[in-house]
N, C-alpha and C positions, 0 to 999 in steps of 0.2 A: 515775651520780647516787647515790653512796653517802653524801652529806652533805646537810644542809638547804640549805647555800649553793648547791650545784650544782643542787638542785631549783629553787630561786628563780631561778637563772640560766637554766634550761631554760624556765621560765615567761616570763622576759623575752624570750627569742629568739622564742617563739611570738607574744607580743604585738607584738613589733617587726615580724614578718612580716605580722601583721594590719593594723597601722597603716600600713605601706608600701603594702599592697594597697588600703586605703581611700583613701590619698593619691592614688595613681595613678588610681583610679576617679573621684575628685573632680575632678582636673585634666583628664583626657583623655576621660572618658565623660560625666560630669554637667557638666563645664566650669564648675564653681562654685568660685571663689576663696574665698568665705566658708566653704564647707564644708571646703575644704583647710586654711585657717588654723585653723578650730575643731578639726580633727583633730589638727593639730600641737600646739595648746594642750593638748589632752587627753593626747597622748603625753608631753609634758614632765612632766606631773603624775604619770602612771603610771610613767615612767622613774625619777623621783626616788624614788617610794615603793618600787619594787622594788629599786633600788640600796641604799636605806636598809635594807631587810630583808636584802639580801645581806650588807652589812657588819655588821649586827647579829648574824648567824650566824657571821661570820668572826672577830670580835674576842673577846677574853677579858675585858677591863676592863669591869665592869658599869656604871661611870659613863659611859664613852664610848659604850657600847652604848645606854644610855638616851638620851643626847644625840642620837645619830643617829636612833633610832626616833622620838622625840617631835619632832624637827625637821621631820617631815613635816607636822605640823598647821600651823605658821605658813607653811610653803612653799605648801601647798595654798590657804590663805586669801589669801596674797599673789598667787598666780597667778590666782585668781578675781577679786581686786580689780583687778589689772593688766588683765585681759581687759575689764572693764566701763569702765575709764577710757581705753582705747585706741580709736583709730578703727577702724571695722569692716573696712576693706580693707587694714590694715597689721598687720604682726607685730612685737610688741615683744620685744626681746632680753633685757630685764631679768630675767625668771625663769630663763632659761638661764644668764645671767652668775652669778646667785646659786647655781644648781645646780652649775656648774662649779667655782666657788670653794670651795663646801662640800665637794665630793668630792675636790678636790685635797688639802684638809686631812685628810679621812678616810683617803685612800689613804696619805698620808705616815705617818700614825699606824699604819696597818696594817703597813707595812714595818718601822717602828720596833719594834712589838710582836713581830712574827714574828722579827726578828733577835735580839731579847732572850731569847725563850723557846724557840725551836726549835733544838735542837742535835743530835738523834739521827737526822735524815734530811735530805737536800739539799732545801732550800726551793725551789730553782729547777726541781725535777722535778715539782712539783705543779701541778695545773690552776689552782687559785685564784690562785697567784702570777702566772701568765702572764695570767690574766683581769685582774688588778689592774694589771699592766704595760700591757696594751692600753688599759685605761680611763684610766690616768694619762697615757699618750701622747696619747690623744684629748682629755682635759680640758685639759691644759697646752698642747698644741699649738694648740687652737682657742679658748682663752680670750681672747687678744688679738684674734683675728679678730672675735669678737663685739663687742668694745669699739671697734675701728676701723670696723667696719661701721655702728655706731650714730653715731659722731662724725665720720667722714670722708665727704666728698662727691666725693672724687676717683675718677672712674670707672676709671682705670688701676689705682689701688691696690686698689680693691674687686675687680677682675678677678683681679689677682694673688693677693689673699688668698683668693679662692674656689678658685683652683687649689691653694694650699697646704692649704686646708680639705679638698678632695677627696682629696689625697694622704695627708693624716693619717688621714682616715676609712677609706680603703682599707687603710692599714697597720694600723689598729686591727682591722679585720675579719679581716685575714690572720693577725695574732697570736692573735685569738680562736679561729680555726679550728685553728691549730697547737697551741694550748693543750690541745685535746682529745686530743692524742696522749700527754699525760702521765698520771700516775696520782695520784689524790687520796689522801693519807694520812689516815686517820681517827685523830685524836689521842686518847690517853687521859690521865688525870691523872698517871699514873706516868711518862709520856714527856716531860713538860714540865719543863724546868729553869729555874727563875726565880732568878737570882742577885740578892741584895739589892744596892741601889745604894750602901749605906754600908759594904760590906766593904772592909777594908784588907788587901790581899794581902801587904803587907810584914810583917805580924804572923806569917805562917807561915814563920819563919826560925828555924833551929836556934840561931842566935846571939842571937836576940831574948830579952831577959830575961823577957818575958811568958810564954814557953814553958818556963821553967826551974822 
């Protein structure tokens, strides 16, 4: 845990274990569906906030960092509003759909930014890269599951989608475990090469009249 991002991810894993334990107790010990659904609602909020903090520490662009960080406020307010307008014994997928869509965009930008500025070490050997690969697999693979689960009443389709959901979730957890085998590189300002987008490489020619 040599970076702030990995420290945030460690906190996420602890909270995930805590919420899983509370969910199991709610279902099998207290046998309360209401407590279980409330716990899941709280988990979605904490997950979004922690992932937002994770990418806030991973990215370099200040504008995008602030967008991610301050997006937690409308998301929390929307999640609370959705909780009050939903029926007590049902779970609404809308906050999850918003979360998945948002982090699909954030992770794509993360890959774009890293490919543009990281040149002095293999990006695929870092822990945070594989953490983002695992999360991207999870968000993209299960995004349409949430949509179909909300709109479709076909029991066979829902069962098949749940199998796919389980497979993708297990794959995500396996990648997260394997990610910890890597080494996280602590970047310094001198190691980052940011090539301007308006550079015309054709100008660096011995025959170009501009260089005479």
